[in-house]
C-alpha positions as CSV (number, residue, x, y, z in Angstrom):
1,M,72.5,89.8,113.6
2,A,71.9,88.5,110.1
3,F,73.6,85.2,109.5
4,F,75.4,84.3,106.2
5,H,76.3,80.9,104.9
6,A,78.3,79.3,102.1
7,L,78.7,75.8,100.7
8,I,81.9,74.3,99.3
9,R,82.4,71.1,97.4
10,T,85.7,69.4,96.9
11,H,87.0,66.0,95.6
12,H,87.6,64.7,99.1
13,I,88.5,65.7,102.6
14,T,91.0,63.3,104.1
15,S,94.0,65.3,105.4
16,R,93.8,65.6,109.2
17,K,96.3,68.4,109.0
18,K,94.0,70.5,106.8
19,V,91.0,69.7,109.0
20,A,93.0,70.9,112.0
21,N,93.7,74.2,110.2
22,L,89.9,74.4,109.4
23,R,89.1,73.7,113.1
24,K,91.4,76.5,114.2
25,A,89.9,78.9,111.6
26,A,86.4,78.2,112.7
27,G,87.3,79.1,116.3
28,Q,89.2,82.2,115.3
29,L,86.5,83.4,113.0
30,D,83.7,82.6,115.5
31,C,81.7,80.6,113.0
32,Y,80.0,77.2,112.7
33,A,81.4,74.8,110.1
34,L,80.2,71.4,109.1
35,L,82.4,69.0,107.1
36,R,81.6,65.8,105.3
37,S,85.0,64.2,105.6
38,G,86.7,60.9,105.1
39,G,86.3,60.4,101.4
40,C,84.6,61.6,98.2
41,P,82.9,64.0,98.0
42,G,84.1,66.6,100.4
43,I,81.4,69.0,101.5
44,M,81.8,72.0,103.7
45,Y,79.1,74.3,105.1
46,C,79.9,77.5,107.0
47,K,77.5,79.8,108.9
48,G,78.2,83.0,110.8
49,S,78.7,86.7,110.2
50,E,79.4,87.9,106.7
51,E,83.0,88.6,107.6
52,A,83.4,85.2,109.2
53,V,81.9,83.2,106.3
54,K,84.1,85.1,103.7
55,G,87.1,84.5,105.9
56,W,86.3,80.8,106.1
57,V,86.0,80.5,102.3
58,S,89.4,82.3,101.9
59,T,90.9,79.8,104.4
60,V,89.6,76.8,102.4
61,Q,90.9,78.3,99.2
62,R,94.4,78.8,100.6
63,L,94.4,75.0,101.6
64,R,94.2,74.2,97.9
65,Y,91.7,71.3,98.0
66,K,91.4,69.2,94.9
67,D,88.5,70.2,92.6
68,F,87.5,73.1,94.9
69,H,84.1,74.4,93.9
70,L,82.3,77.2,95.7
71,A,78.8,75.7,95.3
72,S,77.1,78.7,97.0
73,K,78.9,82.0,97.6
74,P,78.6,83.7,101.0
75,A,75.0,85.0,101.1
76,P,72.4,85.9,103.8
77,I,70.3,83.1,105.1
78,E,66.8,83.5,103.9
79,T,64.8,81.1,106.1
80,K,63.7,82.0,109.6
81,S,64.6,78.6,111.1
82,A,68.2,79.0,109.9
83,Q,68.5,82.3,111.8
84,I,69.0,80.3,115.0
85,S,72.5,80.4,116.3
86,D,74.7,77.3,115.9
87,P,77.6,76.5,118.2
88,T,81.0,77.9,117.2
89,G,83.5,75.5,115.9
90,L,84.0,72.7,113.4
91,F,81.9,69.6,113.3
92,E,82.3,66.5,111.1
93,V,79.9,63.9,109.7
94,E,81.0,60.8,107.7
95,T,78.2,60.4,105.1
96,V,76.3,62.6,102.7
97,K,73.1,61.3,104.3
98,E,74.2,62.7,107.7
99,F,75.1,66.0,106.0
100,A,71.7,66.2,104.3
101,A,70.0,65.5,107.7
102,A,72.0,68.4,109.2
103,M,70.8,70.7,106.4
104,E,67.2,69.5,106.9
105,K,67.5,70.3,110.6
106,R,68.5,73.8,109.8
107,G,65.6,74.3,107.4
108,I,67.9,74.8,104.4
109,S,67.6,71.5,102.6
110,R,66.1,73.1,99.5
111,W,69.0,75.6,99.3
112,W,71.5,72.8,99.8
113,E,70.0,70.6,97.1
114,Q,70.1,73.4,94.6
115,A,73.7,74.3,95.4
116,M,74.8,70.7,95.1
117,G,72.9,70.3,91.8
118,F,70.4,67.8,93.1
119,S,67.3,69.7,91.9
């Protein structure tokens, strides 16, 4: 199975009600989602089948996050190390540094940096 991924940037992620909706969606769509929550900026990464990732992005759009920006549209993952399956569900980190470390661990830090506008 080819994995797809997407990256979303928002002003912030603080609403626990919205996070609960995202957690439910990740389970229903059978995808992996990583959030940088608790303040500014809000960052969301999703990985799964093409259908799951597109469904995740639609779910986030419906929640109407402030300054929603689809930093990287759903696309196939190009690196071999990123083809490894991640656990299904929603996971959260508190800092951008932790988020960057998670991207590095998956072998997609260059992709992440470009999508975020860091390089």
